[in-house]
N, C-alpha and C positions, 0 to 999 in steps of 0.2 A: 153581721158585718158584711159590707158589699165588697166582693173580691174582683168585680169586673174591671175597675181601673187598673188594678195590679196585673190582671191577665192581659189587658190591652198593652200596658207598658212592656210586659215581658215579650209579647208578640212583636211589638215595634222594635225592641232591642234585637230580637232574633232576626227580624227582617233586615235591620241595618247591618248586622254581622254577616248575614247571608250575602247581601249585596257587596260588602267589602271583600269577602272571600271569593265571590264570583268575579269581581274585577281583577283581583290578584291572579286567579286562575286564567282569565283571558289574557292578561299581560304576559304571564309566564308561558302560555301556549304560543302566543304570537312571537315572543322573543326566541323560544325554542325552535319554532319553525324557520324564522329568519336565520338564526345561527346555524341550523342544519344545512340550509341551502348554501350559506357561505362556506361552511366546512367542506362540503362535497366539492364545491368549485375550487377551493384552495387545495384540496387533495389532488384533484385532476391536474391543476397547474403545477403542483410540486412534483408529481410523477414525470412531468415533461422537462423538469429542470435537473441537470446533473452537472454541478460545478466542477466535479473532479475530472470530467471528460468533455469540457466545453469545446465546441468546434472553433469558436473564436480564439480561445487560448491555444488550441492545437495549431492553428494557422500561424499565430504569432511565434510559437515555439519553433516551427519550421523555418521562419525567417531568421530567428535568433541563431539557429545552427549555421546559417550562411554567414552571419556576422555576429559572433559571440561577444564582441566588445561594444556593441551598440547599447549604451547605458540608457538612452531614451526608450528603446524597445523593452529593455529589462524592467524599467519602471512601469511601462504600460501593462506588461504581463502581470507584474506584482499587483497593480491597482485593479486590473480586471479580475484576477484570481480572488482578491480580497472581497471585491464587490459581489461576485458570484456566490462565494461562500456565505457572506452576510445575508444575501437574499434567501439562500437555501435554508439557513438556520432560522431566519425570521419566519419563513413558511412553517417550519417545524414547531417553533414556539407558538405560532398562532393556532396550529392544530392541537397542540397539547393543552394550551389555555382554553381553547374552544371546547375541548372534551370536558374539562372541569366545569366550565360555565353551563354547558348543556346538561350535565348531570344535575347541577344545582337547580336549573330552571325546571327540569322534569320533576325533581323532588318537591319543589315548591308547588308545582301544578297538582301533583298527587295529594299533597297535604291539604291544599285548598279544596279540592274535590271531596276529599274525605270529610273535611269539616262542614262543607255545604250539605253533604249527605246526612250528617248528624243533625242538622238544623231543619231539614225538610219534615213536614208533618207526615205522620205515618198513615193517616186516613185520607182518602181523596176528598177534594173540595166539591161537595154536592150542590153548591150554589151555582156552579158553572155547568152548562150543557156539554155533554160529551162531544168530542170532535168526530166527524165521519170516519169510518174505519179505514178507508183508502188514504185519506189525508194523514191520519196517524201513522199508518204503515209506511207511507212515503217519507214522512219526517224521520221515523226511526231508521229507515234504510239509509237516508242521507247522512244522518248522524253517524251511523255505523261506518260508511265509506270515509267520512271525514276523520273519524277516530282512528280507524286502522291505517288510512293513508298517512296521517300525521305521525302515528307511532312508527310506521315503516320508515318514514323519512328521518325521524329522530334516531331510530336504531341504526340505520345505514350510516349516518354521520358519526355516531358514537363508535361503531365498528371501524370505520376508516381512521378515526383518531387513534384508536388502539393499535391498528395495523401499522400506522405511521411510526409509532414508538417502537414496535417490534422490529420493523425494518431498520430503523436507526441503530438499535442495539446490535443487530446482526452485523452491520458494517462498522460498528464501534465509534460512531460519531454522535451519540445522543447529546452530550454536553462537551464542549471544548474544555480541555484541561491545561493547554499550554498557553502561557501568558503572551508569547510572541506571535500567536496566530489564532485562527478561528477553528482549527480542527486538531484532533488528536495526532494526526500524522502530518509531517512537514510538507510545505509546498515545494514545487520543483526548484524555485529560487533558493529556498533555505537549503535544499539538498546540494545545489551547485555552489553555495557559499561555503560548504564544508567538504569533507572527504569521507563519505559514510560507509564505503565498502571496497572490495577488491577492484582496483583500477578506477576508483573514484566514482563520481555520480554516473549512474546508469551502467557502470562497469565497462565503459568504452575507452578509458584512458585519456579523457580530456580534463585538464585542470582549468578552471575558470578564474583562478588567481594568476595574475601575470607578474606580481612583484616577488619574483623568486631569484635567489642568487645564482650567478653563473660561474663563480670562482670560489673554491674552498679547498682545504687540504687537511685531511685527518691527522696524519702524523705530526705536522707542525702546529696544528690548532688554528690555522688561518680561517677566519669566518666561521669557526665552530663555536656555537653558543654554549653547548654542553654535550656530554656523552656519558652514558651510564651502562653498566652491565645488566643484562636481564637474567635473573636466576635460573629460569628453565627455558630450554630451547623451543623454537617454533619457526617453521618456514612460512608463516603467514605474514601478510603485509600490515603495517600500522593503519588504523583508521582514525580520523580526527573529527571532532565536533566541538566548535568553539575553541577553548584553550585546553581541551583534554585529548590525550592520545590513548588509544586502547590497543592492547596486544594480548594474545594468548600464548601459553607455553605448556609443555607437557612432556612426560617421560613415562617409564613403566610404573612409576609409583604415584604420580600426582598429575592433576590438571588444574591450571591456574589462569585467571584473567587479571591483567594489570591495567591500572589507570595512571597515567603520567601527566604531570603538569607541563604544558608545552613551553612555557617561559623559562622554567627553572630546571626541568628534568627530574624533579622530585617524584618518586613513586607515591602517589596520593593514597592508593590502597591496592591490595591484592586479595582476591577472593579464590579460595581453594574449592574445587568442584569435584570431590571424590565420592560423596555419599548420595549419588543420584539414583533414584529408584529404577531398577532394571539394568543398571550398569553391570557389565560382565565381571566376574570374579578374577578371571585371567585376561589381561589385556591382549589384543590381537597382535599378530606378527606384522611389523612394518619394516620398510627399508630405511637406511640411514638418510637418504636424500628426500624422504617424505616425512617421517617422524609421526608424532602423535598429535601435533597441533598445526597441520598444514592449512586447513581452511581459514581464510581471512574472515574476521568478524564483520558484523554490520551493526548499524544503529539507526534508530528513527528519531534521534534527537532527544529522546527521553529515556530510552532503554538501550542496552547493548545486548547482542546475541552472540554466542560462541558455540562452535561445533568441534568435536574431537574425533579421533580415529576409532574410539570405542563406540561411536554412535550416540554418545551423550550430547545433548543440546540444552543450553541454559539461557535464561533471560535475567539480567541484572539491571538495577537502576543505576543512576550516575554516581551513587555513593557506595556502590559495591554490594548492595543488599540483594539477595536472590529473590526474584519474583516467582519464577517457576523453573523447573528442570525435569527432564524426562529422557528416556533412551529410545532411539528410533529403530533399534535393532542393530547388532554389530555388523558393519559392512563386510561382505565377502569380497575382499580386495587384496590382491597379492602385493601391492606396493604400500597401501594405506590410503585412507580416504583423504581427498584434498579439495573437492569442489567447495567453493566459497558461498557464503550466504548473501541474500539480497532481500530487501523488503519492498512491498507494494501496498501503499495505503495501510490497512490494518493487518496485512498478511506477511508472514515470514516464509520465504520460498527457499526450497532445498532441492537441488539436483542430486538425486540419490541413485546414480547408475552404478551397478556392481556386477559381479560374475553371474548372479541369478537373474539379471535383467534390470531394466531401468525403471525409475519411479520419479515422479515430480510431486513433491509434498508441499502443502500449504498449511501453516499453523497460525492460529490466532495470536497476535503479538501480546495481547493482554493476559492470556491464560495458558497458551501452549496447546489448546485444543486443536485437534486435527480438523481442518476445513475440507480438504480433499486429499486423496492419495491416488494420483493418476498413473496407471501403468504405462510404460513406454517400451515398445518393441525394439530395443536397441541393446548393444553390447556395453560392457563396462567402459567408463570414461573418467577422466580426471579434470575435465574442463569445468568452468564456472559459467553460469547464465549471465546474459545481459538483458536489461529492461529498457526498451526505447519506445518513444512515441513517434509513430510513423507519419503523423499528421492527421490520420483518421482514427487511430486506435492505439492502445498500449499493447506491446507484444513482448513476451518473454521468449528469448531466442537461445537455443541450446545447441552446441556442437557435439555430435556423437556419431558412433559407428552403427549403421552405415549412412544415417541421414542427419542433415541439419533440420531442426524442427522448431516451429513457433507455436506457442501456447497462449491462450487468453490467461493472463495472470490472475484474474478474479475467479475463474471457474476451472482452470486446468485444461479446458478443451483445446484440442489441436487445431491450429489455424491453417498451417501449411507444412509441407516437408519437401526437401530436395535431397535425393539420394546421390551423394558425391564423395563420401568419406570412407576411409579404411583405417585399420590398425588401432593402436592404443591412443585414444584422443586425449591430449592434454591442453593444447592452446584453446583459449576462449574465443568467441566470435568478436568481430569488430563491426562498427556501423557508422555510416555517414551518408547524408543526402539520399535516403531511400534505398541504400545498398548495404547488404550484409556480406562480410568477408570471413571465410573460414579456411583453416590450413591444418595439415598434419603430414609429417614426414612419411614417405612411401605411399602417399595418396596424391594430394594436389593442393594448390592454393586456388580457391574458388570464389568468384564474385557472383552474388545473387541479387537480382533487381526485384524490389517489391512493388506490387501493384494490386490488381484484382487477384492475381496469383503470383507465386514466386517463380522466377525464371533464372536459370544459370546463363550468364552472359559472357563470361570469359574465365579461363583457368590457366594455371602456370604450374610446371612440374619439376623445377630445378631448385636446389639450395633451400629446401623447405624447412620450416621450423617444427621441432618436436615438443617443445615446452613453451617457449615465449609466444605470447598472443600478438597478433598483428595490430597495427594502429592505422585507422582510416582518418583522413582529414578531408577538407573540402575538395582538394585537388589531387591528393596523393594517398598511396597505401605503402606503409613501411613494414618490413618483416625482418626479424632477427633470428638467426639460427644458432644452435648449440655448438656448431663447429666454427663459428667466428665470422659469418658473413652477414651483412646488412644490405637489403635490397629495397629499392624504391621504384614504385610503379605509378603510372598515370591511373587514377582511380577509375575513371569511366571506361577506359579501353583495355587496361591491363598491359599497355606498352611499358616495357622495362626501361626506366630512365637511367639508373645507375646501380652498380653493385660494388660494395667496399668490403675488403677483408681485414680482420683484426686478429691480434695474437691470441686473444682469449675468446671463448664462446659466450653465449648469452642464454641464461635461463629466465632472467627478469624480462618484463614487457616494457616497450617504449611508452612514454607519456608525453602528450602534447601540452606545452605551456605557451600560449600565444602562437608565434610561428616557429618556436623552438621545440626540438625533440630531446628528451632526457632518456638515456639508456645506460644501465649499469651492467658491466660484464661480470664473469664469475670471480674475478680477482678483486672486485670492489671498486673498480675505476668507473666513474660516470662520464660518458661521452655526451656532449651537448652540440647539436648541429641543427641547421635550419631545415625545415621541411620545404625542399626546393627541388628544382629539376637537376641540380648538380650537387 
């Protein structure tokens, strides 16, 4: 039987399959090379884009501080912020998808080469004359350079794709989870539409809602929608997100977080936080005017965070379910801890100044993991931090003894300090138009101008506040004292415009609503007056 035609057919079929595999390998190699170049270029472009600290948005935010009622400007900021974030996450999606495609192309290439190798004849073709040795050596060397160069390019692109995902996980924005935005953490506009922490957005005492009543009376019920008792005491302030109000309370036996419906006053849920790992068996000693729940809570619009005098800190979702809880160490504090919480992007920030020295803590909001624990060479304080955008960067500013200090909220690194304070610091800083204002009784009221460096530009030493935080507006600075005086200054110069005496003193801090100032005295009477020269 003649087997030659069968052998020819077999060789022809192998040659056809070999050529198909070769074409597949070439196409996969070309696509992998093109994709690698695109991924590297995309990665470089992505590294230069930071939608969270956009210079254009920062400039618009500075203009908004000058005219907070400019709705057109607000919409421009919102649109630009959304556009920047969409572009950022598009780049990340492209890198992630590119990594998967690159892996697929390389895998197809390797499989095609492997199949081609299995089809090649094992013995050399003796019908062809051998190539000269130098030509063969040159071809082998060229192929080696091409092979290793291509593999290096592919490997670099793949590593950059993986690094991109790792960096996103570190900052907690791999995939947006909130339906109302494109990031896990809220935009500045969302923050300003709510009241997320002590003294509102950024902690500076500015309310961006102006539809606020100017007349009401508790005893008679005039303009009172509802009022309810809170089972456990707490000297913290309410925080608000949407239609939900959050408060914390505590005593020697328990620690509680409350969620209240803003329309009806119904307590939607209350979560007890007594079984936190590391919590002390015996609660620390606190004074009556501080208590166990003095720090005001904060929220990122998805979670709420509470801190107590025990050092217990907890994160709950909006339904009251505990996400994480831990103990930061019992504060060594002879009055009781009262510094309030604030968030920055995916970080929960804690000013933890006590008798053993100061600390600035940053915890990951999703897990409670410690991101940094920055030592601060300051004495104990009860003030709360403010978080402002100066136009060029975000700064976390803390009032403390002996120095007012600014930190990078992302890293905890100190940015500047001005030595101007004394005593037991309780008032938090104020901020407006590139100037920071701090005060403490037996020390001074100090105005600090920010720029390339921080500079003390004016000070005042009479009728100083010991608890109430000052309020800075575009033109004025207003300060209330515990012995009943309210003083108004010209913001830029420190020129005193007026001083008014009241029967009761002030522990609460003034709030700006439009051009009106709201201030409650120790008897529960709210005074409303214009921020004006008289």
